[in-house]
N, C-alpha and C positions, 0 to 999 in steps of 0.2 A: 750275849748280844741278841738284839732283835734283828733278824736277818730276813730280807726279802729274797726269795728264790724264784726267778722267772723260769718258764719251761719246766715247772715242777712235776709235770706228768711224764716227762721224757726219761730215757734210760739214765742219763747222767744226773739230771735234775732230781729225780726221785731218790737216787742213791746218795746224792749230796744232802738231801733233807734228812734221810735216816742217819747219816753220819753226824750232822750238826745237832740233831735232836739227842743223839746218843752222848754228846759231849756238853749237854746242858744249855744249848742255845734255844732261843725262841724263834719260831719260823712263821713267815707269811708266804704261802705258796700261791703261785698264779700260773695260768696257762690259758690257751684258747680252748682247751677241752679238759674235762674232769678225768682224772685217773682213777685207779681202783685202790689207791692207798687210803689208810685210815684217817689222814688229816684232811682238813677242808682246803679246797682249791678255789681261789677266786678266778672267775672267767673274765679275762681282760685281753683285748687286742692291743699289743704294745705299739702298734702304729698310730694309736689314738692318744695323743700327748696328754690331754686333760685326764683321761682315765689312768694313765701311768703316774701322773703327778699325785693323784689321790692315794696311790699305794704307798707313798713314801712317809706317811705320817707315823712318827715314832720309830722309823727304821734307822738302824745304826750301820748296816752293811748290806751290800747287794751282791747276789750271785746271779749274773746275767747269762742264763742258758737258753733264753727264749728266742732262738733263731731256728730257721729251717736247716736240718742237717744235710740237705741236698736239694737239688732243683729238678729232679726227674719228673715230679708230678706237676710242677707249676711253670717250668721254663725259666730261663735266665733272667728275663726282664722283671717278672713278678718276684722271683726269689731274691734277686739282688736288692730291689726296692724294699722288700720286707726286712731283710737282715740289716741293711744299713740304717733305714729309718727307725726300726725298733731299737737298735743299739744306741743311736743318738738320743732318742727319746728317754731311754733309761738313764743315760749319763747326764742329760740335761736336767731331768727331774731330780736325780740324786744330788746334783750340784746345787740346785735351787733349795733343796731341803737340808743342805749341810751335811750330807752323807759323805764320809771320807774313806770308806773301804769298799772296793769293788773287785770282783773277779769276773773277767770277761772270757767267754768261750770263743777261742780261735781254733785253728786247725793247721796241721802240718801241710795241708794242701796249699796253704798260702805261699809255701816255698816255690811252688811251680814245677816240681818234678814228679807229681802224681797225676794220673788221669789217662785218657785215651792218648795214643801216640802223637796225635796232631796237637795236643795241648800240653806236652811235657818237654822239659829240657833236663839234661843230666845235672845232678848236683855239682857245684863247683869244687866240693871236697867231701870227704867222708871221715868220720861220722859227721852228719849235719848237726851243727849246734845253732844256738840262737843268734849268733853273729852272721849267719848265712843270709844274704839278701833275700827279700821276698820278691818273687818274679812270677806272679800268677798270670795265666793266659786264658782262663775260662771264668764264667760268671760266679760260680760258687767260691773258688779260691780267691777271686778278687773281692768278693763281699767280706770274707774273713780278714783279708788284709786291710780293708777299709775299716773294719771294727777296731783294729789295732791303731790305725791312724786317729780314730775318734778317741780312743783311750789315751793316746799320747798327747792329743791336743788339750784334753781336760787336765792331764797331769802337768802340762806346762802352765796352764792357767792357775792351778792350785798346787803349789809345791808340797803341801802337806797330804795331798791325796795319795792313798795307797791303792794301786791298781795293778793287777796281774792279768796278762793275756795268756791263757793256757792253750798251747798248741797241741791239741789232742791228736793222737794217732788212732788207729782202729781200736774201739772200745769193745772188749769182749768179756765173756765169762769163761775163764780158763781154770779148771779145777785140778787137773793132773797132767802128767806128761802125755797121756793118751789123747788129751784134748788138743794138743798142738798139731800143726799141720805135718803130714808125713814128710820124711826126708827124701822120698822118691822124687827124682828130678822130673819136671814137666817142662819141656822146651818150648814154651810159647810166651810171647810178651803179654798176652791176655792173662795168663796165670799169674805172672809176676805183679801186674798192675791191679788185678781185680780179685782173684782168688786169695791173694795175700792180704786183702783188705785195703788195697790202694794206699800202702803205708810203708814202702821200702821193707816189707816183711816184718814190721814191728807191730806191737799191740800194747794195750794196758788194760788190766782188769778194771771193771767198773768200780769195784770197792776201793781200789787204789786211786782212781781218778777222783772219787769223792773225798778220800783222805787228803789228797793234795789240795783240793778246793778249801777244805777246812784249815789246813796249815797256812794257806795264803791269806785267808780272811783274818786269822788270829795273829799273823805276824805284824801287820801294820807297817810294813816296809814302805817308805815314801817313794814316790815316783812311779813310772810305768815300767814293769818288769815282765818281758815275755819269757815263758818257760815251756820247754818241750815236756809233754806228759807221756812217758814211755816206760815200759817194763825193762828189767835188766837182761832179758833174753829175747831174741826174735821168735817169731812163730815157728821157724825152722832154720837150721844153719844155712847161711847164704854161701855163694861162691863167686869168684871173680867172673866166671862164665855167665852166671845169672845176670850180673850187673851189665856186662858188655852186651849181652843178648837184648836186654831191655833198652839201653840207651845208645848202643853203637860205639861206646867209648868207656874207658875206665877212669873215673875221677881219681885224683891223688888222695892218699890217706893223710889226714892231718896228724894222726898218731897211730901207732901199731894197733891192729885189730885181729881178732880171731873169728872164725865163722860163726861162733855162737855169741858174739858181741852184737848188740843192736847197731844198725847203721845210722840211727838217730840218737844223738847224745842226750842223756838225762843228767849230766854232771852239774849243771847250774842249779837244778832243783835240789840236788843233794848238798851242794856247797852252801846255798842260801837258807834252806829250810830243813836240812837233814832228811830230806825225803828220798827213800829208796823203795821202788815198787817191789812188794814182797813176792817171792815165789810161792806157789801153792805148796802145802806141807809135803805132798808126795813127790815133788820135783826136786832132784838133786842136780847141782851144777856140774857139767862135764868138764873135761880137760881137753879142749880142742887144739888142733894144730895151728900155730901162728901163721898169719898171712903177711 
């Protein structure tokens, strides 16, 4: 397929391009800045609709990674406007051009349980799956939730549209067990929320994130499908004490978990696409104590 990848100079976008090229797809890469990759990158501001529309000529699928990954440099007002307008422009231009396969970059932050203490609420249950309501309280999580509303609205308009919203957790490069966070307890909310990547202690390797993007594009599954993008293990084993310390309460378990299970469920991606985030070769699965 001829695939447009926005945000192609970013960590996930560049990895997605390498993955797609490696499986025989043709790529049009775009971003607001040129990366160091060997492919050509078209410099386009996705907030300019006419420029986005020109990108769609001959395109069969779109990977929309062209959002700000956080608002610390620009503030909530500018960041929110950028992410929402850019995403709507991409969907509208794709719709006008007859493109019927789109992958949209969302975030687990849209669930509302990640961030500074004043902008978090405890999950309603664990592990968090895609049926958990989106309850954002800050600008960036709200912008990602809005991109999913955009995706859903176009899927209602075009029943044949295949669109996945990937709720990425912390995207990392984990090569071995020594790369994972130490199991030494650190008794602070700041550690749980930020040192753990702001992700309930979960992560996904960038190579696996790219593979999930490709599987979504190739599936053609109709409708809007949100998916958690998460590895099969957390950054470090969690404990009930960790969770209570962070949120002041212990959400109920939806199913039995052990401390080396992720608190974010990746079961839907496995069931629908056969996707399982691979462990690095040097990592072996432990046999932890059930909770």
